[in-house]
C-alpha positions as CSV (number, residue, x, y, z in Angstrom):
1,M,-25.2,12.4,-84.4
2,S,-28.7,12.4,-85.9
3,R,-30.1,13.7,-82.5
4,I,-27.9,16.7,-82.7
5,F,-28.2,17.5,-86.5
6,P,-31.7,16.8,-88.0
7,P,-31.5,14.4,-91.0
8,R,-33.0,17.1,-93.3
9,I,-29.8,19.1,-93.0
10,F,-28.0,16.3,-94.8
11,S,-30.7,15.8,-97.4
12,L,-31.1,19.1,-99.2
13,S,-33.3,18.9,-102.3
14,R,-31.7,19.4,-105.7
15,D,-33.2,23.0,-106.0
16,Q,-31.9,23.9,-102.6
17,L,-28.4,22.6,-103.4
18,L,-28.3,24.4,-106.7
19,S,-29.5,27.6,-105.0
20,Q,-26.6,27.3,-102.5
21,L,-24.1,26.6,-105.3
22,G,-25.5,29.6,-107.1
23,C,-24.9,31.9,-104.1
24,L,-21.4,30.6,-103.8
25,A,-20.7,31.2,-107.5
26,V,-22.0,34.8,-107.2
27,F,-19.9,35.4,-104.1
28,A,-16.9,33.9,-105.8
29,S,-17.5,36.2,-108.8
30,A,-17.4,39.2,-106.5
31,F,-14.1,38.0,-105.0
32,C,-12.6,37.4,-108.5
33,F,-13.7,40.9,-109.6
34,Y,-12.0,42.4,-106.5
35,M,-8.9,40.3,-107.1
36,S,-8.6,41.7,-110.7
37,T,-8.1,45.1,-109.1
38,V,-5.7,43.8,-106.5
39,A,-3.6,42.4,-109.4
40,I,-3.3,46.0,-110.8
41,Q,-2.2,47.3,-107.5
42,W,0.3,44.6,-106.9
43,S,1.8,45.3,-110.3
44,R,2.6,48.9,-109.5
45,S,5.6,48.0,-107.3
46,R,7.3,45.9,-110.0
47,V,6.2,47.0,-113.5
48,T,4.8,50.0,-115.3
49,I,1.6,49.1,-117.1
50,D,-1.0,51.7,-118.1
51,A,-4.6,51.1,-117.0
52,S,-5.6,50.9,-120.7
53,Y,-3.3,47.9,-121.2
54,F,-5.1,46.0,-118.4
55,V,-8.4,46.8,-120.1
56,F,-7.1,45.6,-123.5
57,A,-5.8,42.4,-122.0
58,R,-9.1,41.7,-120.3
59,F,-11.1,42.3,-123.5
60,L,-8.7,40.3,-125.7
61,L,-8.7,37.3,-123.3
62,G,-12.5,37.6,-123.0
63,F,-12.8,37.5,-126.8
64,L,-10.6,34.4,-127.1
65,V,-12.5,32.6,-124.3
66,V,-15.9,33.4,-125.8
67,S,-14.8,32.5,-129.3
68,T,-13.6,29.1,-128.1
69,V,-16.8,28.5,-126.1
70,M,-18.9,29.3,-129.1
71,K,-16.8,27.1,-131.4
72,V,-17.0,24.1,-129.0
73,R,-20.7,24.6,-128.4
74,Q,-21.3,25.4,-132.1
75,R,-23.1,28.7,-131.3
76,R,-23.8,31.2,-134.0
77,L,-23.9,35.0,-133.8
78,N,-27.3,36.6,-133.9
79,L,-26.8,40.2,-134.9
80,V,-30.0,42.2,-134.9
81,N,-29.8,45.7,-133.5
82,H,-26.2,46.7,-134.1
83,H,-26.6,50.1,-132.4
84,L,-27.5,48.4,-129.1
85,L,-24.5,46.2,-129.3
86,L,-22.3,49.2,-130.1
87,G,-23.8,51.2,-127.2
88,R,-23.1,48.3,-124.9
89,T,-19.6,47.9,-126.1
90,L,-18.6,51.6,-125.9
91,A,-20.3,52.1,-122.4
92,N,-18.5,49.0,-121.1
93,C,-15.2,50.1,-122.5
94,A,-15.6,53.4,-120.7
95,A,-16.7,51.8,-117.5
96,V,-13.8,49.3,-117.3
97,Y,-11.2,52.0,-118.3
98,C,-12.5,54.4,-115.7
99,F,-12.6,51.7,-113.1
100,F,-9.1,50.5,-113.7
101,K,-7.9,54.1,-113.8
102,A,-9.5,54.7,-110.4
103,V,-7.6,51.7,-109.0
104,T,-4.3,53.3,-110.1
105,A,-5.3,56.9,-109.1
106,T,-6.8,56.2,-105.6
107,T,-7.0,52.9,-103.7
108,V,-8.5,49.5,-104.4
109,A,-11.1,50.0,-101.7
110,Q,-12.2,53.4,-102.9
111,A,-12.3,52.3,-106.5
112,N,-14.4,49.3,-105.8
113,I,-16.8,51.2,-103.4
114,L,-17.3,54.0,-106.0
115,N,-17.8,51.5,-108.8
116,M,-20.6,49.9,-106.8
117,T,-22.6,53.1,-107.1
118,Y,-23.8,51.9,-110.5
119,P,-27.2,50.7,-109.1
120,L,-27.7,54.2,-107.8
121,F,-27.1,55.8,-111.2
122,I,-29.5,53.3,-112.7
123,A,-32.1,54.4,-110.1
124,I,-31.5,58.0,-111.1
125,F,-31.8,57.3,-114.8
126,T,-35.0,55.3,-114.1
127,W,-36.4,58.3,-112.0
128,I,-35.7,60.7,-114.9
129,F,-36.8,58.7,-117.9
130,F,-39.5,56.3,-116.5
131,K,-42.2,58.2,-114.6
132,K,-44.2,55.1,-113.7
133,Q,-41.2,53.7,-111.8
134,R,-40.6,56.7,-109.6
135,D,-41.0,56.2,-105.9
136,V,-39.9,57.9,-102.7
137,V,-38.0,54.9,-101.4
138,T,-35.7,54.8,-104.4
139,L,-35.0,58.5,-104.1
140,A,-34.3,58.1,-100.4
141,M,-31.8,55.2,-101.1
142,V,-30.0,57.3,-103.6
143,L,-29.6,60.1,-101.1
144,V,-28.4,57.6,-98.4
145,A,-25.9,56.1,-100.8
146,F,-24.4,59.4,-101.9
147,T,-24.1,60.4,-98.3
148,G,-22.1,57.2,-98.0
149,V,-19.9,58.2,-101.0
150,W,-19.1,61.5,-99.3
151,L,-18.2,59.7,-96.1
152,V,-15.9,57.4,-97.9
153,L,-14.1,60.1,-99.9
154,S,-13.9,63.2,-97.7
155,P,-14.8,62.3,-94.1
156,G,-12.8,65.3,-92.8
157,G,-14.2,68.0,-95.0
158,F,-16.4,68.9,-98.0
159,G,-13.8,68.8,-100.7
160,L,-13.5,65.9,-103.2
161,N,-10.1,64.9,-104.7
162,S,-10.2,65.1,-108.5
163,T,-8.8,61.6,-108.7
164,H,-12.1,60.3,-107.2
165,I,-13.9,61.4,-110.4
166,W,-12.6,58.2,-112.1
167,G,-14.4,56.0,-109.6
168,L,-17.7,57.9,-109.9
169,M,-17.4,57.9,-113.7
170,S,-16.9,54.1,-113.6
171,G,-20.2,53.8,-111.7
172,L,-22.0,56.2,-114.1
173,T,-20.8,54.5,-117.3
174,A,-21.4,51.1,-115.8
175,A,-25.0,52.1,-115.3
176,A,-25.3,53.1,-118.9
177,A,-23.7,49.8,-119.9
178,I,-26.3,47.8,-117.9
179,I,-29.1,49.7,-119.5
180,Y,-27.7,48.8,-122.9
181,L,-27.3,45.3,-121.7
182,N,-30.9,45.0,-120.8
183,L,-32.0,46.4,-124.1
184,S,-29.7,44.1,-126.0
185,R,-30.9,41.0,-124.2
186,Q,-34.3,41.6,-125.8
187,Y,-32.8,40.8,-129.2
188,H,-29.5,38.9,-128.6
189,D,-28.3,35.9,-126.7
190,T,-25.5,36.2,-124.1
191,H,-22.7,34.8,-126.3
192,T,-23.5,37.3,-129.1
193,I,-23.4,40.2,-126.7
194,L,-20.1,39.0,-125.1
195,F,-18.5,38.2,-128.5
196,Y,-19.3,41.6,-129.9
197,M,-18.4,43.4,-126.6
198,F,-15.0,41.7,-126.2
199,G,-14.1,41.7,-129.9
200,L,-15.1,45.3,-130.8
201,G,-13.9,46.4,-127.3
202,S,-10.4,45.1,-128.0
203,V,-10.3,47.0,-131.2
204,V,-11.6,50.2,-129.7
205,I,-9.2,50.2,-126.8
206,Y,-6.2,49.4,-129.0
207,L,-7.0,52.2,-131.4
208,L,-7.4,54.7,-128.6
209,F,-4.4,53.6,-126.5
210,Y,-2.0,51.7,-128.8
211,R,0.9,53.8,-127.5
212,H,0.5,52.1,-124.1
213,I,0.2,48.5,-125.6
214,F,3.5,46.6,-126.2
215,F,4.8,43.1,-126.2
216,P,5.1,42.2,-122.4
217,D,8.0,40.4,-120.7
218,T,7.4,37.5,-118.3
219,I,6.5,39.6,-115.2
220,E,4.3,42.1,-117.2
221,F,2.5,39.1,-118.8
222,Y,1.9,37.6,-115.4
223,Y,0.1,40.6,-114.0
224,L,-1.8,41.2,-117.2
225,I,-3.1,37.6,-117.2
226,L,-3.8,37.6,-113.5
227,C,-6.0,40.7,-113.9
228,A,-7.6,39.6,-117.1
229,G,-8.1,36.0,-115.9
230,T,-9.8,36.9,-112.7
231,G,-12.0,39.4,-114.6
232,I,-13.1,36.7,-117.0
233,A,-13.7,34.2,-114.2
234,W,-15.9,36.9,-112.6
235,Q,-18.0,37.1,-115.8
236,Y,-18.6,33.4,-116.1
237,L,-19.1,32.7,-112.3
238,L,-21.7,35.5,-112.2
239,T,-23.5,34.2,-115.3
240,L,-23.4,30.7,-113.8
241,G,-24.6,31.8,-110.4
242,F,-27.5,33.8,-111.7
243,R,-28.9,30.7,-113.3
244,W,-29.8,29.4,-109.8
245,V,-30.4,32.5,-107.7
246,T,-33.0,35.2,-107.9
247,A,-32.1,38.7,-109.1
248,V,-32.6,40.0,-105.5
249,E,-30.2,37.4,-104.0
250,G,-27.6,37.9,-106.8
251,G,-27.7,41.7,-106.5
252,I,-27.3,41.6,-102.7
253,I,-24.4,39.1,-102.9
254,S,-22.7,41.0,-105.6
255,S,-22.8,44.1,-103.4
256,T,-20.6,42.3,-100.9
257,R,-17.7,43.5,-103.0
258,I,-18.0,46.8,-101.1
259,L,-17.3,44.9,-97.8
260,L,-14.6,42.8,-99.4
261,A,-12.8,45.9,-100.6
262,A,-13.0,47.5,-97.1
263,L,-11.9,44.4,-95.3
264,F,-9.1,43.1,-97.5
265,G,-7.5,46.3,-98.6
266,P,-5.0,46.5,-95.6
267,P,-3.7,42.9,-95.7
268,L,-3.7,42.4,-99.4
269,V,-2.4,45.7,-100.8
270,A,-1.2,47.4,-97.7
271,E,-3.8,50.2,-98.0
272,P,-4.8,52.2,-94.9
273,A,-7.8,50.9,-93.2
274,L,-11.1,52.8,-93.6
275,T,-11.9,55.2,-90.8
276,I,-15.1,54.9,-88.9
277,A,-16.6,57.5,-91.3
278,G,-15.4,55.4,-94.2
279,W,-16.9,52.2,-92.9
280,T,-20.2,54.0,-92.2
281,G,-20.2,55.3,-95.8
282,A,-19.4,51.8,-97.2
283,L,-22.3,50.4,-95.2
284,F,-24.6,53.2,-96.4
285,I,-23.8,52.3,-100.0
286,F,-24.1,48.5,-99.3
287,G,-27.4,49.0,-97.5
288,A,-28.8,51.2,-100.3
289,N,-27.8,48.6,-102.9
290,V,-29.5,45.9,-100.9
291,V,-32.8,47.8,-100.8
292,L,-32.6,48.7,-104.5
293,A,-31.9,45.0,-105.3
294,A,-34.9,44.0,-103.3
295,R,-37.1,46.4,-105.2
296,K,-35.4,45.6,-108.6
297,T,-38.1,43.1,-109.7
298,K,-40.5,46.1,-109.9
299,T,-38.2,48.0,-112.3
300,A,-37.3,47.5,-115.9
301,W,-33.5,47.3,-115.3
302,S,-32.6,43.9,-113.7
303,G,-29.3,43.2,-115.3
304,T,-26.1,42.2,-113.7
305,N,-22.9,44.1,-113.2
306,S,-21.5,45.3,-116.5
307,N,-17.8,45.6,-115.9
């Protein structure tokens, strides 16, 4: 056996093993994130739950989980710049709501693909507000990616359906949330940011959409927990994975959610398969994200997905 498989394959160093585990964790996080949207689509045939209730459930469960973790680990809150935490919370609430609304208004595949435009919006914001970080490659990747968006949404013509705006808005607001996240990380630890975001986010969503929030029955509770639980698993797997992979590796692996959405849409939620134009567009967006991730170390914005 050793003649076929060199011994070094079976003797990975600790760093190599942790790197591989980190890659698996980031990939698992992308799958969990995708499954949270599948849960919403599955629920539509059995129950009537507004997108805002799924957002509320996700934030409330996140708050309970983070509070428990902080209690067990005896972590304390470190509130410094409240306006950054508030900006992060409001932008994230908008991003998640628009994203979940896109899932109910279009398809799981289109919603996930459009949500993954957030690195492109970050590149646009960087181009506008940070002159030193402007470069031709970034601009070219943005153009390539938005060509991909058009191919995904309207391969047969030049008109965009108004329902697609939710998906694009989720990418735009997610970009704003990530910028606030990077600024907040300069002053606050991860648990403080998550505690504030989930806690205040739950209150904000409830105040805005309390008419859609009710005491669920067993089936409704199942779908709410399935969506919220996979969403929280995504958050922690991503955080765990990024401890052992580089920002470039993590960014590229996270972008595989585009391909997951395109591949698993038909078998999991009985969505129509992407056309050749749709697949081309998805690959355009994925490729642009890969290039932007590879160049991310040269920019100020190197945060993870904000949803």
